KEDO-799025 format. One line per 5 residues: number of its first residue (from 1); their letters; for each residue x, y, z of N, C-alpha, C. Coordinates in steps of 0.1 Angstrom, whole numbers, plus 5000, padded with zeros to 4 digits. Example, Ala and Ser with C-alpha at 12.3 -4.5 7.8 and 13.67 -1.06 7.14 Angstrom:
1	as	5132:4943:5078:5123:4955:5078:5132:4967:5078; 5128:4978:5071:5137:4989:5071:5129:5000:5079 $
# end
This chain:
1	mtddf	4721:4915:5122:4725:4903:5115:4734:4907:5104; 4745:4900:5102:4755:4902:5092:4753:4892:5080; 4752:4897:5068:4750:4888:5057:4764:4882:5053; 4764:4871:5047:4776:4864:5043:4784:4872:5033; 4777:4879:5024:4784:4887:5014:4791:4898:5020 $
6	grlta	4785:4905:5030:4792:4916:5037:4804:4911:5044; 4804:4900:5050:4816:4895:5057:4827:4891:5047; 4823:4886:5035:4833:4883:5025:4840:4895:5019; 4833:4906:5019:4838:4918:5013:4842:4929:5023; 4844:4925:5036:4848:4935:5046:4860:4942:5042 $
11	lghql	4860:4955:5044:4871:4964:5040:4885:4960:5045; 4885:4955:5058:4898:4951:5063:4904:4939:5056; 4896:4930:5052:4901:4919:5044:4905:4923:5030; 4898:4932:5025:4902:4937:5011:4915:4944:5012; 4918:4951:5023:4931:4958:5025:4942:4947:5026 $
16	idthq	4940:4937:5033:4950:4926:5034:4953:4920:5020; 4942:4918:5012:4944:4913:4999:4951:4922:4990; 4948:4935:4991:4955:4945:4983:4970:4946:4987; 4973:4945:4999:4987:4945:5004:4994:4933:4998; 4988:4922:4999:4995:4910:4994:4997:4911:4979 $
21	rflda	4988:4916:4971:4990:4918:4957:5002:4928:4954; 5003:4938:4963:5014:4948:4961:5028:4940:4964; 5028:4933:4975:5040:4925:4978:5044:4915:4968; 5034:4908:4962:5037:4899:4951:5042:4906:4939; 5036:4918:4935:5041:4925:4924:5055:4930:4927 $
26	lddlr	5058:4935:4939:5071:4939:4942:5082:4928:4941; 5078:4916:4946:5087:4904:4944:5090:4902:4930; 5080:4903:4921:5082:4901:4907:5092:4912:4901; 5091:4924:4906:5100:4935:4901:5114:4932:4906; 5116:4927:4918:5129:4924:4924:5136:4912:4919 $
31	dggha	5129:4903:4913:5134:4890:4909:5146:4890:4899; 5147:4902:4893:5158:4903:4883:5155:4898:4869; 5143:4894:4867:5139:4888:4854:5136:4898:4843; 5135:4911:4847:5131:4921:4837:5143:4928:4832; 5144:4930:4819:5154:4938:4813:5151:4953:4817 $
36	apdla	5161:4961:4816:5160:4975:4821:5148:4982:4816; 5145:4982:4802:5133:4989:4798:5120:4984:4803; 5119:4970:4804:5107:4964:4810:5106:4968:4825; 5117:4968:4832:5117:4971:4846:5112:4985:4848; 5116:4994:4839:5111:5008:4840:5096:5009:4839 $
41	thcla	5090:5002:4829:5076:5002:4827:5069:4995:4838; 5073:4984:4843:5067:4977:4854:5068:4985:4867; 5080:4991:4869:5082:4999:4881:5072:5011:4881; 5071:5018:4870:5062:5029:4869:5047:5025:4873; 5043:5014:4867:5029:5009:4870:5028:5005:4885 $
46	fctav	5038:4999:4891:5038:4995:4905:5038:5008:4914; 5047:5017:4911:5048:5030:4918:5035:5038:4918; 5029:5038:4906:5016:5045:4905:5005:5039:4913; 5004:5026:4913:4994:5018:4920:4996:5020:4936; 5008:5019:4941:5010:5021:4955:5007:5035:4959 $
51	trhht	5012:5045:4951:5009:5059:4954:4994:5062:4954; 4987:5056:4945:4972:5058:4945:4966:5052:4957; 4970:5041:4961:4965:5034:4973:4968:5042:4985; 4980:5047:4987:4983:5055:4999:4976:5069:4999; 4974:5075:4987:4967:5087:4986:4952:5085:4990 $
56	eedtt	4946:5074:4986:4933:5071:4990:4932:5069:5005; 4941:5062:5011:4941:5061:5025:4942:5074:5032; 4952:5082:5028:4954:5095:5035:4943:5105:5034; 4936:5105:5022:4925:5115:5020:4911:5110:5023; 4909:5097:5024:4895:5092:5025:4894:5083:5038 $
61	vfpll	4902:5072:5038:4901:5062:5048:4905:5067:5062; 4917:5073:5062:4923:5077:5075:4914:5088:5082; 4909:5098:5075:4901:5108:5081:4888:5102:5087; 4882:5093:5080:4870:5086:5085:4873:5078:5098; 4884:5070:5097:4888:5062:5109:4891:5071:5121 $
66	aarhp	4898:5082:5118:4902:5091:5129:4890:5097:5136; 4879:5100:5128:4867:5106:5133:4860:5095:5141; 4860:5083:5137:4852:5072:5144:4860:5066:5155; 4873:5066:5154:4882:5060:5164:4893:5069:5168; 4890:5079:5177:4901:5088:5181:4913:5082:5187 $
71	elrdv	4911:5070:5192:4923:5063:5198:4933:5058:5187; 4929:5058:5175:4937:5054:5164:4945:5066:5157; 4942:5078:5162:4948:5090:5155:4964:5089:5155; 4970:5085:5166:4985:5084:5165:4990:5074:5155; 4983:5062:5155:4986:5052:5145:4984:5057:5131 $
76	legla	4973:5064:5128:4970:5069:5115:4981:5080:5111; 4985:5088:5120:4995:5098:5117:5009:5091:5114; 5012:5080:5121:5024:5073:5119:5023:5066:5105; 5012:5061:5102:5010:5054:5088:5012:5065:5077; 5006:5077:5079:5007:5087:5069:5022:5091:5068 $
81	rdhmm	5030:5092:5079:5044:5095:5078:5051:5084:5070; 5047:5071:5072:5053:5060:5064:5050:5062:5050; 5038:5067:5046:5034:5069:5032:5044:5079:5026; 5048:5089:5033:5058:5099:5028:5071:5092:5025; 5076:5084:5034:5089:5077:5032:5087:5067:5020 $
86	vggml	5076:5060:5019:5074:5051:5008:5074:5059:4995; 5067:5070:4995:5067:5078:4983:5080:5082:4978; 5089:5086:4987:5103:5090:4984:5110:5078:4977; 5109:5066:4983:5115:5054:4978:5109:5050:4964; 5096:5052:4963:5090:5049:4950:5095:5058:4939 $
91	rrage	5097:5071:4943:5102:5081:4933:5116:5077:4929; 5125:5074:4939:5139:5070:4936:5139:5058:4927; 5132:5048:4931:5132:5035:4923:5127:5038:4908; 5117:5046:4907:5112:5050:4894:5122:5057:4886; 5129:5067:4892:5139:5074:4885:5151:5065:4881 $
96	laadl	5155:5057:4889:5166:5048:4886:5162:5038:4875; 5150:5033:4875:5145:5024:4865:5144:5032:4851; 5139:5044:4852:5138:5052:4840:5151:5055:4834; 5162:5057:4842:5175:5059:4838:5182:5046:4833; 5174:5035:4833:5179:5022:4829:5190:5016:4839 $
101	dadga	5190:5021:4851:5199:5016:4861:5192:5005:4869; 5191:4993:4863:5184:4982:4868:5189:4978:4882; 5202:4978:4884:5208:4974:4896:5204:4984:4907; 5205:4997:4904:5202:5007:4914:5187:5006:4918; 5178:5004:4907:5164:5003:4910:5161:4991:4919 $
106	raeld	5167:4980:4916:5164:4968:4924:5169:4970:4938; 5180:4976:4940:5185:4979:4954:5175:4988:4961; 5170:4998:4954:5159:5007:4961:5147:4998:4963; 5143:4990:4954:5131:4981:4956:5133:4971:4968; 5145:4967:4970:5148:4958:4982:5145:4966:4995 $
111	glaal	5150:4978:4996:5147:4986:5007:5132:4989:5009; 5126:4992:4998:5112:4994:4997:5104:4982:5002; 5108:4970:4998:5101:4958:5002:5102:4956:5017; 5113:4959:5024:5114:4958:5038:5105:4968:5045; 5104:4980:5040:5096:4991:5046:5081:4987:5044 $
116	leshf	5077:4983:5032:5063:4980:5029:5058:4969:5037; 5067:4958:5038:5062:4947:5046:5059:4951:5061; 5068:4958:5067:5066:4963:5080:5054:4972:5081; 5053:4981:5072:5042:4991:5072:5029:4983:5070; 5028:4974:5061:5015:4967:5059:5012:4959:5071 $
121	nweek	5021:4952:5077:5018:4944:5089:5013:4952:5100; 5019:4964:5103:5015:4973:5113:5001:4978:5110; 4999:4982:5098:4986:4988:5094:4975:4977:5096; 4977:4965:5091:4967:4955:5092:4964:4951:5107; 4974:4950:5115:4972:4947:5129:4964:4958:5136 $
126	rlvsa	4965:4970:5132:4959:4981:5139:4945:4985:5133; 4943:4983:5120:4932:4989:5113:4921:4979:5108; 4925:4966:5106:4916:4957:5100:4902:4956:5107; 4902:4955:5120:4890:4953:5128:4881:4966:5127; 4888:4978:5127:4880:4990:5125:4874:4991:5111 $
131	lnala	4882:4987:5101:4877:4987:5088:4865:4978:5086; 4867:4966:5092:4856:4956:5090:4843:4960:5097; 4844:4969:5107:4833:4973:5115:4824:4984:5107; 4830:4989:5097:4823:4999:5089:4811:4993:5082; 4800:5001:5081:4788:4996:5075:4790:4995:5060 $
136	pgeli	4783:4985:5053:4785:4984:5039:4781:4997:5032; 4790:5001:5023:4788:5014:5015:4792:5026:5022; 4796:5025:5035:4801:5037:5042:4814:5043:5037; 4822:5034:5032:4835:5038:5026:4838:5029:5014; 4840:5035:5003:4843:5026:4991:4857:5031:4986 $
141	pqw	4868:5025:4992:4881:5029:4987:4884:5023:4973; 4892:5029:4966:4896:5025:4953:4909:5016:4953; 4909:5007:4962:4921:4998:4963:4921:4988:4952 $
# end
């Protein structure tokens, strides 16, 4: 029997919510409303949050899912490769923003938005049901 609270807090759905918050924050960064110094500060916070999220997935979530669902190993490896590409783009955007190159940073963020949207959609399609099937307390990611 599944309790209602457990269904509301299923990890797969938390992942979707986290991804949506990241995309919303990225849209805010890209909208052009931040002056260069503010863009640098907001970009650093965004880059740190996404990096932390992907590190948590790579070190905690993906190994657990790979052990439980060997059929997902190729997907998980592909997602980890995406994380490396995203990391490079995050670094470049952060460096450009720190150099007060707002136009360059926004251009990098535009490319990042396309990659993250595709990455998040693929991840959600492939992993949400496996995450939702985990027992309560089995995995507590810091998303």
